[in-house]
C-alpha positions in Angstrom: 70.8 124.4 132.5 72.0 124.9 136.1 75.5 125.8 137.1 76.2 122.2 138.1 79.2 120.9 136.1 78.3 117.4 134.8 81.0 114.7 134.5 79.8 113.6 131.0 79.0 115.5 127.9 77.3 113.4 125.2 78.0 115.0 121.8 75.5 114.0 119.1 76.0 115.1 115.5 73.1 114.7 113.1 72.4 115.4 109.4 69.0 114.4 107.8 68.2 111.9 110.4 64.4 112.6 110.7 63.6 108.9 110.8 66.1 108.1 113.6 66.9 111.3 115.6 64.0 110.9 118.1 65.0 107.3 119.0 68.7 108.3 119.3 68.0 111.2 121.6 65.6 109.2 123.7 68.2 106.4 124.1 70.5 109.0 125.7 67.8 110.6 127.9 66.9 107.2 129.3 70.4 106.3 130.5 70.7 104.8 134.0 73.4 107.4 134.7 71.6 110.7 134.6 74.2 113.2 135.4 75.2 114.3 131.9 74.5 116.9 129.3 73.5 116.2 125.7 74.8 118.5 123.1 73.1 118.0 119.7 74.6 119.6 116.7 72.5 119.7 113.6 74.8 120.0 110.5 72.3 121.9 108.3 69.7 119.2 107.8 67.2 119.8 105.1 64.5 117.4 106.3 62.5 117.5 109.5 65.4 116.8 111.8 65.4 120.3 113.3 61.7 120.2 114.0 61.9 116.9 115.7 64.9 117.9 117.9 63.0 121.0 119.1 60.1 118.8 120.4 62.4 117.6 123.2 62.3 119.9 126.3 64.7 118.1 128.6 66.9 120.7 130.4 70.0 118.5 129.8 69.8 119.2 126.1 71.8 121.9 124.4 70.9 122.3 120.8 73.2 123.9 118.2 72.2 124.4 114.6 75.0 125.2 112.0 75.0 125.5 108.3 76.2 122.3 106.6 79.9 122.0 107.1 80.4 118.3 107.5 80.7 115.9 110.5 84.2 117.1 111.7 83.1 120.7 112.2 79.9 119.5 113.9 81.7 117.2 116.3 84.3 119.9 117.1 81.7 122.5 117.9 80.0 120.0 120.2 83.2 119.2 122.0 84.0 122.9 122.4 80.6 123.5 123.9 81.0 120.5 126.3 81.3 121.1 130.0 82.0 117.5 131.1 85.4 115.9 131.9 84.5 113.1 129.6 83.0 113.3 126.1 80.8 110.4 124.9 80.5 110.5 121.1 77.2 109.8 119.5 75.5 109.9 116.1 71.9 110.9 115.4 71.1 107.6 113.8 72.5 105.2 116.4 71.0 104.0 119.7 72.6 103.7 123.1 71.8 100.8 125.4 70.5 102.1 128.8 73.7 101.4 130.8 76.2 102.8 128.3 77.2 105.9 130.2 77.1 104.3 133.6 79.4 101.5 132.6 81.8 103.6 130.7 82.0 106.2 133.4 82.5 103.8 136.3 85.2 101.9 134.4 87.0 105.1 133.5 87.0 106.2 137.1 87.9 102.8 138.6 90.6 101.9 136.1 91.9 105.4 135.4 91.2 104.9 131.7 90.6 107.9 129.5 90.0 106.4 126.0 87.2 103.8 125.9 85.2 102.0 123.2 82.7 99.2 123.2 81.4 96.4 121.0 78.1 97.0 119.1 75.0 95.3 117.8 74.0 96.0 114.2 70.5 97.3 113.4 68.8 98.2 110.1 66.7 101.2 109.0 63.8 100.0 111.1 65.8 99.3 114.2 65.7 95.5 113.8 68.8 93.3 114.2 70.7 93.5 111.0 71.1 90.2 109.2 72.7 91.5 106.0 76.5 91.4 105.9 77.1 95.1 105.2 80.2 94.7 107.4 81.8 91.6 108.8 80.1 91.0 112.2 83.5 91.2 113.9 84.5 94.5 112.3 83.9 96.5 115.4 83.9 93.6 117.8 87.5 92.4 118.1 89.4 91.6 121.2 91.1 94.2 123.4 94.6 95.0 122.1 97.8 96.5 123.5 99.0 99.8 122.0 101.6 98.1 119.8 98.9 95.6 118.5 96.6 98.6 117.8 99.3 100.4 115.9 100.0 97.3 113.8 96.3 96.8 113.1 95.8 100.4 112.2 98.7 100.3 109.8 98.0 97.0 108.0 94.2 96.8 108.3 92.9 100.3 109.2 90.3 101.3 111.8 88.3 98.9 113.8 87.0 101.1 116.6 83.4 102.3 116.4 83.3 106.1 116.8 79.8 106.4 118.4 81.0 104.2 121.3 83.9 106.4 122.1 84.2 107.7 125.7 87.2 110.0 125.9 88.6 112.6 128.3 87.9 116.0 126.7 91.4 117.3 127.5 92.9 114.7 125.2 90.6 115.7 122.3 91.6 119.3 122.8 95.3 118.5 123.0 94.9 116.5 119.8 93.6 119.7 118.2 90.2 118.1 117.6 89.0 116.3 114.5 90.4 117.2 111.0 87.9 119.6 109.5 88.8 118.7 105.9 88.1 115.0 106.5 84.6 113.5 106.1 85.3 109.8 105.8 88.2 108.9 108.2 88.3 111.7 110.7 87.7 109.2 113.5 90.6 107.0 112.4 92.8 110.0 112.2 91.9 111.0 115.8 92.5 107.5 117.2 96.0 107.6 115.6 96.7 111.0 117.3 95.4 109.6 120.7 97.4 106.4 120.6 100.6 107.8 122.1 98.6 109.4 124.9 97.5 106.2 126.7 96.0 102.7 126.7 92.8 102.2 124.7 90.2 99.9 126.3 87.6 98.1 124.1 84.8 96.7 126.2 83.4 93.4 124.9 80.0 94.3 126.2 77.8 95.8 123.5 76.7 99.3 124.6 75.4 100.6 121.3 73.2 99.7 118.4 75.1 100.7 115.2 72.7 101.4 112.3 73.6 100.0 108.9 71.4 102.0 106.6 70.2 100.5 103.3 71.1 101.9 99.9 74.6 102.7 101.2 73.6 105.9 103.1 76.3 105.4 105.8 79.3 107.5 104.9 81.4 104.4 105.0 80.1 102.8 101.8 81.6 101.7 98.5 80.4 104.8 96.7 82.8 106.9 98.8 85.8 104.6 98.2 87.8 107.1 96.1 87.4 109.8 98.8 88.3 107.3 101.5 91.4 106.3 99.7 92.5 109.9 99.4 92.0 110.6 103.1 93.8 107.3 103.9 96.8 108.4 101.9 96.9 111.7 103.8 96.7 109.9 107.2 99.3 107.3 106.3 101.8 110.0 105.5 101.8 111.1 109.1 100.7 107.9 110.9 104.1 107.6 112.7 104.6 111.3 113.5 104.1 111.0 117.2 105.1 107.3 117.7 108.3 106.8 119.6 110.8 104.2 118.3 110.2 101.8 121.1 106.5 101.4 120.3 107.3 101.2 116.6 109.8 98.4 117.3 107.3 96.5 119.4 104.5 96.8 116.8 106.6 95.9 113.8 109.5 93.8 115.1 109.1 91.1 112.5 109.2 93.6 109.6 112.3 95.5 110.7 115.4 95.4 108.5 117.6 96.0 111.5 116.1 94.9 114.8 118.6 97.1 116.7 118.2 100.2 114.6 119.2 103.3 116.5 118.9 107.1 116.0 116.5 109.3 114.1 118.0 108.6 110.6 117.7 104.8 110.9 114.2 105.2 112.4 113.0 107.2 109.4 114.5 104.7 107.0 112.8 101.8 108.8 109.5 103.6 108.7 109.9 104.1 104.9 110.7 100.5 104.3 107.7 99.4 106.3 105.3 100.9 103.8 106.5 98.4 101.2 104.8 95.6 103.2 101.3 97.1 102.8 98.8 95.4 100.6 97.5 98.6 99.0 99.7 100.0 96.2 99.0 103.7 97.0 100.2 103.1 100.6 103.4 101.4 99.3 104.1 104.4 97.1 104.3 106.5 100.3 107.4 104.6 101.2 109.0 105.7 97.9 107.9 109.3 98.5 109.5 109.2 102.0 112.8 107.8 100.7 112.8 110.4 97.9 112.8 113.1 100.5 115.0 111.4 103.2 117.9 110.6 100.9 118.2 114.3 100.0 119.9 114.5 103.3 123.6 113.6 103.0 123.8 112.0 106.5 120.7 109.9 106.0 122.0 108.8 102.5 125.3 107.7 104.0 123.5 105.7 106.7 121.2 104.1 104.1 124.2 103.1 102.0 126.3 101.8 104.9 123.7 100.0 106.9 121.0 99.2 104.4 122.9 98.9 101.1 120.3 101.4 99.7 121.8 104.2 97.8 120.5 106.5 95.0 120.6 103.9 92.2 118.3 101.6 94.1 116.0 104.5 94.9 115.9 105.3 91.1 115.0 101.7 90.5 112.1 101.8 92.9 110.9 105.2 91.5 110.9 103.7 88.0 108.3 101.1 88.9 106.8 102.2 92.2 103.3 100.9 91.4 104.7 97.4 91.1 106.5 97.3 94.5 105.2 94.1 96.1 106.1 91.7 98.8 108.1 89.4 96.5 110.2 92.3 95.3 110.8 93.4 98.9 112.0 89.9 99.8 114.5 90.0 96.9 115.8 93.3 98.1 116.2 91.9 101.6 118.4 89.1 100.3 120.9 91.7 99.0 121.4 93.3 102.5 124.3 92.2 104.7 122.9 89.3 106.7 124.5 90.4 110.0 122.0 93.2 110.1 118.8 91.3 109.4 116.9 88.0 109.4 115.3 86.9 106.1 111.7 86.0 106.7 108.6 85.2 104.7 105.7 87.6 104.7 102.4 86.0 105.2 
């Protein structure tokens, strides 16, 4: 490649994509915006993926082969090799529409946005429009949201942003310390959470990518991997609020706060712990108990919990006794016991 520094680095990771990799690479090379580099990282494929990649002679391609280490290591190596200001994520089984890079780059420059995503079309193994409901058609194709709305959606419903449509300033990915290398299911969700405090996300309602839903559950996001996904989710939810300031937290979860005017780090940590009890998944609700178990070891926090939330050690012991059965009805009963001048009793939908 020449010494010219391109504005966009397309980072494509691939593993055993011999049926799709040529179409995927070609869809990048045929972009209407041509000033980019394509970094392809082959994560130790055992099929003909390597052979097919090597048939492409375009000087914009940088090819990296690594022993199989998983998608996070592959994407991190691609990002570290990238020369562009912006990184466009891509997978070796998906297909870009021709104007993807042009539209995302021009919007990022014009609107000074650094974290972009887009809607997608779904295709099957043979690149035909997918008619099977592997995912709800609206899963990746929701309306644009504010940061507080995104945080609320992430907490209660999980990820809804399609990673291969991501167009992100490289510096932000580096500042976030790249993707979690021990994660294989939810590393993208983890990254979006880390990026959320850094700026507004923009989700284009224009479909700029064809997202392949492979038959027989060969996408990583399938029911066979549910146990692993739940484990990774439990790790993410333990730190989901680590870098979220209290003002954004209040805006995102105002209707769920025990004290709308809570103040100070101790009250903030207590409010975060109680919020977990509103989640539909039992293993997420249990994180609230874990947090309180640790928080109330601090004498100052314990005094605040007693004085302002009527929540002392006996009530913690009660919750620990039956943590798997914490549900919304029980939370409502607990709310009724708190001094009414600090809260508004409400119904959880």
